C-alpha positions as CSV (number, residue, x, y, z in Angstrom):
1,M,5.3,21.6,-9.8
2,D,6.2,19.4,-12.8
3,S,4.4,16.1,-12.4
4,K,7.5,14.3,-13.5
5,Q,9.2,15.4,-10.3
6,L,6.8,13.1,-8.4
7,T,7.4,10.0,-10.5
8,N,11.1,10.1,-11.0
9,N,13.7,8.3,-8.9
10,R,15.7,11.4,-8.0
11,F,15.7,10.9,-4.2
12,G,19.2,12.2,-3.6
13,K,22.1,10.4,-1.8
14,W,20.5,10.7,1.6
15,G,17.0,9.8,0.3
16,W,18.3,6.6,-1.3
17,S,20.1,5.8,1.9
18,M,16.9,5.9,3.9
19,I,15.1,3.8,1.3
20,I,17.8,1.1,1.5
21,Y,17.6,1.2,5.3
22,T,13.8,0.8,5.2
23,L,14.1,-2.1,2.6
24,L,16.4,-3.9,5.1
25,L,13.9,-3.4,7.9
26,Y,11.1,-4.9,5.8
27,Y,13.4,-7.8,5.0
28,I,14.3,-8.5,8.6
29,Y,10.7,-8.2,9.8
30,A,9.3,-10.4,7.1
31,G,12.0,-12.9,7.5
32,L,11.8,-13.3,11.3
33,C,8.1,-12.9,11.9
34,V,6.2,-13.7,8.7
35,D,7.9,-16.1,6.2
36,S,9.6,-18.3,8.8
37,M,6.5,-18.9,10.9
38,N,5.7,-22.1,9.0
39,L,9.4,-23.3,9.3
40,Y,9.9,-22.9,13.0
41,P,7.5,-25.7,14.2
42,D,9.3,-28.4,12.2
43,V,12.7,-27.3,13.3
44,F,11.9,-26.8,17.0
45,A,9.9,-30.1,17.1
46,G,12.9,-31.9,15.6
47,M,15.4,-30.3,17.9
48,Y,13.5,-30.5,21.2
49,G,11.0,-33.2,20.6
50,M,7.9,-31.0,20.9
51,D,4.6,-31.5,19.1
52,R,4.8,-29.8,15.7
53,N,1.0,-29.1,15.5
54,L,1.0,-27.5,18.9
55,L,3.8,-25.2,17.9
56,L,2.1,-24.3,14.7
57,G,-1.0,-23.4,16.6
58,L,1.0,-21.1,19.0
59,A,1.9,-18.9,16.0
60,T,-1.6,-17.4,16.0
61,P,-1.7,-16.1,19.6
62,A,1.9,-15.0,19.4
63,G,1.0,-13.0,16.3
64,V,-2.2,-11.5,17.6
65,I,-0.6,-10.4,20.9
66,G,2.4,-9.1,19.0
67,V,0.1,-6.8,17.0
68,L,-0.4,-4.8,20.2
69,G,3.2,-3.7,19.7
70,G,2.1,-1.6,16.8
71,V,-0.2,0.4,19.0
72,V,2.4,0.8,21.7
73,F,5.3,1.6,19.5
74,G,3.2,3.9,17.3
75,H,2.8,6.2,20.2
76,I,6.4,5.8,21.4
77,C,7.6,6.7,18.0
78,M,5.8,10.1,18.2
79,K,7.8,10.9,21.3
80,T,11.2,9.3,20.5
81,G,11.5,9.5,16.7
82,V,12.3,6.7,14.3
83,R,16.0,6.4,14.9
84,L,15.9,5.8,18.6
85,M,13.0,3.5,18.6
86,S,14.2,1.5,15.6
87,G,17.7,1.1,17.0
88,I,16.6,-0.1,20.4
89,S,13.8,-2.4,19.1
90,L,16.3,-4.1,16.7
91,I,18.8,-4.7,19.5
92,I,16.0,-6.2,21.7
93,A,14.7,-8.3,18.8
94,G,18.2,-9.6,18.2
95,I,18.6,-10.6,21.8
96,L,15.2,-12.3,21.8
97,Y,16.1,-14.2,18.6
98,I,19.2,-15.6,20.3
99,I,17.1,-16.7,23.2
100,F,14.5,-18.2,20.8
101,G,17.0,-20.8,19.6
102,F,17.1,-22.2,23.1
103,A,13.3,-22.3,23.6
104,S,13.0,-26.0,24.5
105,T,9.4,-26.1,25.9
106,P,6.1,-24.9,24.3
107,V,5.6,-22.3,27.1
108,L,9.0,-20.8,26.5
109,Y,8.5,-21.0,22.7
110,L,5.3,-19.1,23.0
111,I,6.7,-16.4,25.4
112,V,9.7,-15.7,23.3
113,L,7.9,-15.8,20.0
114,T,5.2,-13.4,21.3
115,A,7.8,-11.0,22.6
116,L,9.7,-11.1,19.3
117,C,6.6,-10.4,17.3
118,F,5.6,-7.6,19.7
119,V,9.0,-5.8,19.4
120,A,9.4,-6.5,15.7
121,N,6.3,-4.4,15.0
122,A,8.3,-1.4,16.1
123,F,10.8,-1.5,13.3
124,G,8.9,-3.6,10.8
125,L,5.6,-1.7,10.5
126,I,5.9,1.6,12.4
127,S,9.5,2.7,11.7
128,T,9.4,1.8,8.1
129,A,6.2,3.6,7.2
130,T,7.0,6.6,9.4
131,L,10.5,7.1,8.0
132,M,9.2,7.0,4.4
133,G,6.4,9.4,5.3
134,N,8.8,11.9,6.9
135,W,11.2,11.8,3.9
136,F,8.8,11.4,1.0
137,P,5.3,12.9,1.8
138,R,4.5,13.4,-2.0
139,K,6.8,10.8,-3.7
140,K,5.7,8.2,-1.1
141,G,4.5,5.8,-3.8
142,I,7.7,5.5,-5.7
143,A,9.8,5.5,-2.5
144,L,7.7,2.8,-0.8
145,G,7.8,0.9,-4.1
146,W,11.6,0.5,-3.7
147,A,11.5,0.1,0.1
148,T,8.9,-2.6,0.2
149,M,10.9,-4.8,-2.1
150,G,12.4,-6.1,1.2
151,A,9.3,-8.1,2.0
152,P,9.1,-10.2,-1.3
153,L,12.9,-10.5,-1.2
154,A,12.6,-12.1,2.2
155,T,10.0,-14.5,0.9
156,A,12.3,-15.5,-1.9
157,T,15.5,-16.0,0.2
158,F,15.1,-15.9,4.0
159,V,13.5,-19.3,4.6
160,A,15.9,-21.0,2.2
161,L,18.8,-19.3,4.0
162,L,17.5,-20.3,7.4
163,S,16.9,-23.9,6.3
164,T,20.5,-24.1,5.0
165,L,21.9,-22.7,8.2
166,Y,19.8,-25.1,10.3
167,G,21.2,-28.0,8.4
168,A,24.8,-26.8,8.6
169,I,25.2,-25.4,12.1
170,G,22.0,-26.3,13.9
171,L,19.2,-24.4,15.5
172,P,20.9,-22.6,18.5
173,M,23.9,-21.4,16.5
174,T,21.7,-20.2,13.6
175,S,19.5,-18.2,16.0
176,A,22.6,-16.8,17.6
177,G,24.1,-15.8,14.3
178,V,20.9,-14.2,13.0
179,G,20.3,-12.5,16.3
180,I,23.8,-10.9,16.4
181,V,23.3,-9.6,12.8
182,V,19.9,-8.0,13.9
183,M,21.6,-6.4,16.9
184,L,24.4,-5.0,14.8
185,M,21.7,-3.5,12.5
186,G,20.3,-1.8,15.6
187,I,23.6,-0.4,16.6
188,I,24.3,0.9,13.0
189,T,20.9,2.5,13.1
190,F,22.0,5.1,15.6
191,F,24.7,6.3,13.2
192,W,22.9,5.9,9.9
193,V,19.3,7.0,10.3
194,K,18.0,10.6,10.2
195,D,14.4,11.1,11.2
196,Y,13.8,14.0,8.8
197,P,15.6,15.1,5.6
198,E,15.9,18.6,7.1
199,E,18.4,17.2,9.6
200,V,21.0,16.7,6.8
201,G,20.1,19.8,4.9
202,V,17.9,18.4,2.2
203,Y,14.2,18.9,1.4
204,P,11.3,16.4,1.6
205,D,11.0,14.4,-1.6
206,N,14.3,16.0,-2.6
207,I,12.3,18.8,-4.1
208,K,12.9,22.4,-3.2
209,E,9.9,24.7,-3.5
210,G,9.7,28.4,-2.6
211,G,11.9,29.7,0.1
212,E,11.3,27.3,3.0
213,Q,13.9,27.4,5.7
214,L,15.0,23.9,6.6
215,S,15.8,24.7,10.2
216,A,12.3,26.2,10.6
217,Q,10.7,23.1,9.0
218,L,12.7,20.8,11.2
219,N,11.8,22.6,14.4
220,E,8.1,22.6,13.3
221,M,8.1,18.9,12.6
222,K,9.8,18.0,15.9
223,S,7.6,20.2,18.0
224,Y,4.3,19.4,16.3
225,K,1.5,17.8,18.4
226,S,-1.1,16.1,16.3
227,S,-4.7,16.9,17.0
228,F,-5.6,13.4,16.0
229,T,-5.7,11.8,19.4
230,V,-6.6,8.1,19.9
231,G,-10.1,9.1,20.9
232,R,-10.5,11.3,17.8
233,L,-9.1,8.6,15.5
234,L,-11.4,6.0,17.0
235,R,-14.3,8.2,16.0
236,D,-12.9,8.9,12.6
237,K,-14.7,7.2,9.7
238,D,-11.7,7.2,7.4
239,M,-9.4,5.6,9.9
240,W,-11.7,2.6,10.1
241,L,-12.3,2.5,6.4
242,I,-8.5,2.4,5.7
243,A,-7.7,0.0,8.5
244,V,-10.5,-2.5,7.9
245,G,-10.3,-2.2,4.1
246,F,-6.6,-2.9,4.0
247,G,-6.9,-5.4,6.8
248,L,-9.3,-7.5,4.7
249,L,-7.1,-7.2,1.6
250,W,-4.1,-8.2,3.8
251,M,-6.2,-11.2,5.0
252,V,-6.7,-12.2,1.4
253,T,-3.0,-11.8,0.6
254,V,-1.9,-14.0,3.6
255,G,-4.6,-16.6,2.7
256,I,-3.4,-16.9,-0.8
257,V,0.3,-17.0,-0.1
258,S,0.1,-19.3,3.0
259,Q,-1.8,-21.9,1.0
260,F,-0.1,-21.4,-2.4
261,V,2.2,-24.4,-2.1
262,P,-0.4,-26.8,-0.8
263,R,-2.8,-25.7,-3.6
264,M,-0.1,-26.3,-6.3
265,I,0.7,-29.7,-4.8
266,S,-3.0,-30.7,-4.9
267,V,-2.9,-29.8,-8.6
268,W,0.4,-31.4,-9.6
269,A,0.6,-34.4,-7.3
270,P,-1.8,-36.7,-9.1
271,A,0.3,-36.5,-12.3
272,M,3.9,-36.3,-10.9
273,G,3.8,-37.5,-7.3
274,A,3.8,-35.6,-4.1
275,E,7.6,-35.1,-3.8
276,A,8.1,-33.7,-7.3
277,A,4.9,-31.6,-7.0
278,Q,6.3,-30.1,-3.7
279,G,9.5,-29.1,-5.4
280,K,7.8,-27.5,-8.3
281,A,5.3,-25.7,-6.0
282,M,8.2,-24.3,-3.9
283,L,9.9,-23.1,-7.2
284,M,6.7,-21.4,-8.2
285,L,6.4,-19.6,-4.8
286,T,10.0,-18.4,-5.2
287,V,9.2,-17.1,-8.7
288,A,6.1,-15.4,-7.4
289,A,8.2,-13.7,-4.7
290,L,10.8,-12.5,-7.2
291,I,7.9,-11.1,-9.4
292,G,6.9,-9.3,-6.2
293,L,10.1,-7.2,-6.5
294,V,8.8,-5.8,-9.7
295,G,5.3,-5.6,-8.3
296,S,6.5,-3.4,-5.4
297,Y,7.8,-0.9,-7.8
298,F,4.8,-1.2,-10.1
299,W,2.3,-0.4,-7.3
300,G,4.4,2.5,-6.3
301,W,4.5,3.8,-9.8
302,L,0.8,3.4,-10.3
303,D,0.2,5.1,-6.9
304,Q,2.1,8.2,-8.2
305,K,0.4,8.1,-11.7
306,V,-3.3,7.7,-10.8
307,G,-3.4,8.3,-7.0
308,T,-3.3,5.9,-4.0
309,K,-7.0,5.1,-3.8
310,P,-7.4,4.2,-7.4
311,A,-4.2,2.1,-7.3
312,S,-5.5,0.3,-4.1
313,C,-8.7,-0.5,-6.0
314,V,-6.8,-2.0,-8.9
315,Y,-4.7,-4.0,-6.4
316,S,-7.9,-5.5,-4.9
317,L,-9.2,-6.4,-8.4
318,S,-5.9,-8.1,-9.2
319,Y,-6.4,-10.5,-6.3
320,I,-9.9,-11.3,-7.4
321,A,-8.4,-12.3,-10.7
322,A,-5.7,-14.3,-8.8
323,L,-8.3,-16.2,-6.8
324,L,-10.4,-17.0,-9.9
325,L,-7.3,-18.3,-11.6
326,L,-6.4,-20.5,-8.6
327,I,-9.9,-21.9,-8.5
328,F,-9.5,-23.1,-12.2
329,A,-5.8,-24.0,-11.7
330,Q,-6.3,-27.4,-13.3
331,V,-5.4,-25.8,-16.6
332,E,-1.6,-25.4,-16.8
333,I,-1.5,-22.0,-18.4
334,L,-3.8,-20.6,-15.8
335,I,-1.4,-21.7,-13.1
336,Y,1.4,-19.6,-14.5
337,I,-0.8,-16.6,-15.0
338,A,-1.9,-17.1,-11.3
339,V,1.7,-17.0,-10.3
340,L,2.1,-13.7,-12.0
341,F,-0.9,-12.2,-10.3
342,V,0.1,-13.6,-6.9
343,G,3.6,-12.3,-7.3
344,F,2.5,-8.8,-8.2
345,G,0.2,-8.8,-5.2
346,I,2.9,-9.8,-2.7
347,G,4.7,-6.5,-3.4
348,G,1.7,-4.2,-3.1
349,L,0.0,-4.0,0.3
350,L,2.8,-2.7,2.5
351,N,3.3,0.0,-0.1
352,L,-0.3,1.2,-0.6
353,M,-1.6,1.1,3.0
354,P,0.9,3.6,4.5
355,S,0.7,5.7,1.3
356,L,-3.1,6.1,1.6
357,V,-2.7,7.0,5.3
358,I,-0.2,9.7,4.2
359,S,-2.6,10.9,1.5
360,V,-5.5,11.3,4.0
361,Y,-3.7,12.5,7.1
362,G,-0.6,14.3,5.6
363,R,3.0,14.3,6.7
364,H,2.3,15.9,10.1
365,D,-0.5,13.6,11.3
366,F,0.7,10.4,9.6
367,Q,2.3,8.9,12.7
368,A,-0.8,9.4,14.8
369,A,-3.1,7.8,12.3
370,N,-0.7,5.0,11.4
371,S,-0.4,4.0,15.1
372,L,-3.9,2.7,14.9
373,V,-4.4,1.8,11.2
374,S,-1.4,-0.5,11.0
375,P,-2.2,-2.6,14.1
376,I,-5.9,-2.9,13.3
377,A,-5.1,-4.0,9.7
378,S,-2.4,-6.4,11.0
379,L,-4.9,-7.9,13.5
380,L,-7.4,-8.6,10.8
381,Q,-4.8,-10.4,8.6
382,K,-4.1,-12.8,11.4
383,A,-7.6,-14.2,11.0
384,A,-6.6,-15.5,7.5
385,F,-5.1,-18.8,8.9
386,A,-8.1,-19.6,11.1
387,L,-10.6,-18.8,8.3
388,M,-8.7,-20.8,5.7
389,A,-8.5,-23.8,8.1
390,V,-12.2,-23.7,8.9
391,L,-13.2,-23.4,5.2
392,L,-10.9,-26.2,4.1
393,T,-12.3,-28.4,6.9
394,I,-15.9,-27.7,5.7
395,S,-15.0,-28.3,2.0
396,N,-13.0,-31.5,2.8
397,G,-9.8,-30.0,1.4
398,D,-11.3,-28.5,-1.7
399,Y,-10.1,-25.0,-2.4
400,T,-13.1,-23.7,-4.3
401,L,-15.0,-22.7,-1.1
402,P,-12.2,-20.8,0.7
403,Y,-11.2,-19.0,-2.5
404,A,-14.8,-18.0,-3.2
405,V,-15.1,-16.7,0.4
406,F,-11.9,-14.8,0.0
407,I,-13.2,-13.2,-3.2
408,G,-16.1,-11.9,-1.0
409,V,-13.7,-10.6,1.6
410,D,-11.7,-8.9,-1.2
411,V,-14.8,-7.2,-2.6
412,L,-15.8,-6.0,0.9
413,G,-12.3,-4.5,1.3
414,L,-12.6,-2.8,-2.1
415,I,-16.0,-1.2,-1.2
416,L,-14.6,0.2,2.1
417,L,-11.6,1.7,0.3
418,L,-13.8,3.3,-2.3
419,C,-15.6,5.1,0.6
420,V,-12.3,6.7,1.9
421,T,-12.2,10.5,1.5
422,N,-10.3,12.0,-1.5
423,Q,-9.2,15.0,0.7
424,C,-6.3,15.4,3.0
425,K,-7.8,16.0,6.4
426,G,-4.5,16.4,8.3
427,R,-2.4,19.5,8.5
428,Q,-0.8,20.3,5.1
429,D,2.5,22.2,4.6
């Protein structure tokens, strides 16, 4: 096969359609359950008179319990397929988001937010990676490079959109409007999504090789039972290396992005005042998110050019550079270079993690492996908030200590990924 076939953007009409659908899923998931988590406490506290700090603290248990959804829905997806699970989970998430707008007590807030995070894992982490794995087992890097642009796009636009709507029509109406849109996306899913390219008469990766019969391939994929059971995966070294390795890198990503604005304010406030510093810091975060759109494609391209594991190692090294730049951010030029590195990093992890799982376990066994890898990695990244809070308390608000610790976390993640096998141990076509 010509290597250029694996690095071009010739996905075909149906292939591009599935990439755009996956991009929208990443956008919805990141918008509802990641980027807005720091916005909800202020809005709900103002609307219903609850304690903002209490609501902020509830985000951690909601997120941790929600991670279990990845395990549950990973196994459901193997039985139902992407289309059915994604459509139903989007509809349920939309209903929950409508109810969320009326969560007037901390208990109700926690219950609904936990349920929302739980269900959102179905379409946001499981459906996305599975659909791309089914359609692009060899061009996975480039395809995910386009699809994962949805996450940084949400970072750049979703919180601003919600804030505008909250101010214009209020919390309950905003939640109702967004919830209805999510439900409509779920309904459209039943008519739009195809689990496998063979269902619409096209080949995986939009590349025809040999004389494969599409109907035979489709029947084989639908009837295939992976030998990678939960028990076998829990004993599998590479599953743990990938899950923990990327989980640590994800923790670093969340730690950097969640504290990016406060860090920039601490640098600029002495010279220009807190209000002006906050505005400039928010602008830099938006710029970083927009750079993440380019970063998503860059990591996908690098994945296809040099391989997923080498690309993942470069990714981890780039965040070491970002952390060092943030430590020495008193120098203006270093701040802007840091924004570049942070932005590129935002677009990388959701691309590289499923890509490495596909590389190691193959198209047939990807769903089984990802049903554990994704939740374990997601669970680890939830620790970023608590770890950052503890380290900032110890250092009296100085960022040198937490950034130094996160460099150590990054290095550990890099070492684990270097130990991942270079061979595909799953069934190969």
